[in-house]
N, C-alpha and C positions, 0 to 999 in steps of 0.2 A: 379258477378264475384269475389267479395271479398271472398265469401264462398269457391270458387274454389282455390283461392290463399292460404287462410287460411288452407284448407285441405291438400295442398301440404306439409305443415310443421307440421301437427299434428302427434302424436305418434302412429297412427294406422298402424300395419303391414299388408301389402296386399300380398296375395299369387300371384305367377306369373305362367304363362304357356308359353312355347316357341311356335313359330308359327307352327312348324311341328306337335307338339302334339295337338295343337288346331285344325289344319286341320284334323287330324285323329278323334278327338272328334266330329267334325262337320259331319262326315260320320256315326255316331252312330244313333241308333233308337231314343234316346232322347238327341239331341244335345243341347249345351248351347246356350243361346241367346247372339249374338254378338252385342254390343252397340258401335258404332263408334262415338266418340266425336269430330271429326275434323270439320272444317268449310265446307260450301257447295262447295267452290272452291277446297278444298283438296279432297273431295269425288269424284269429277269429274275426278281426276287423276287415280282413281281405288280404289275399295273397295272389301271387302269380301262379297260374295254372301249371300243374305238374312239378311245382317246386318241392324240393326235399327239405324237410324241417329238422334242423339241428340247432337248438338254442346255444348261444355262445357259451353259456355256463357249462355246457356238456361237450363243447366242440372238440377239445383235445382228445377226449375219449372215443370220438367217432371218426377220427381221421382215417383209420384203416378200413372204413366202410365206403370210402369214396374212391371212384376210379381215377387212376393216375393217367389213363390214356384218353381222357375226354376233357374238353374245355369246361371249366367251372366258373360260374359267376356268383359271387356272394352278394346277398341282399339283406338289409335290415330296415329300420324306419328312416334313418337319415344318412347312413353311409359310414358312420363311425365304427359300429360293432362289426359290420361286414368287412371293413378295412382291416380290423384286427384279425378276423377269421382268415382273410386272404394272406396276411403275413404269416400266420401259423401254417397254412398250406404250403407257401413258398419255402418256409424254413424246413418243412417236412419233405421237401423234394418234389412237390407238384410243380409242373412247368407252365401250364396253360391256365392261369388264374387271373380273374378280373373282378374288380369291385364295381357295382352299379352306383354311379355317382348320384347323390341326393336321396337314395333309398326309395322306399315305398311312398314317401312324401312326394318326391319328384315324379314317380310313376303315376300317382293319382292326379297330380297337377297336369300331367300330359294327357289326362283323360284316357289312359290305357286300361284294358279290361282286368278285373280282379275276380277271384272266386271267393265265395264265403262258405 
């Protein structure tokens, strides 16, 4: 967890994507991998279809399970935890990493589909 907090304040700039654009990207032939870093309880409230779930508290232990040759978009409730996850990925050498701005809160406000 210390690494997650440390990465929140590091000087790494993380690109962002808005929910509507991400939804369109997920319809493409080679969609990005969505990594949801929320807790199990939050996931039950609704999530993006086909998202991979890795809670931020366990994120640094799971980096080796993520593909370095695929675009990754990190998601959480508001965008803060997913930004920390993106910074960890970038620091670990991942090159195509994006944070969904506004998190699932913004996804829901845009009235985009969720799975439960």
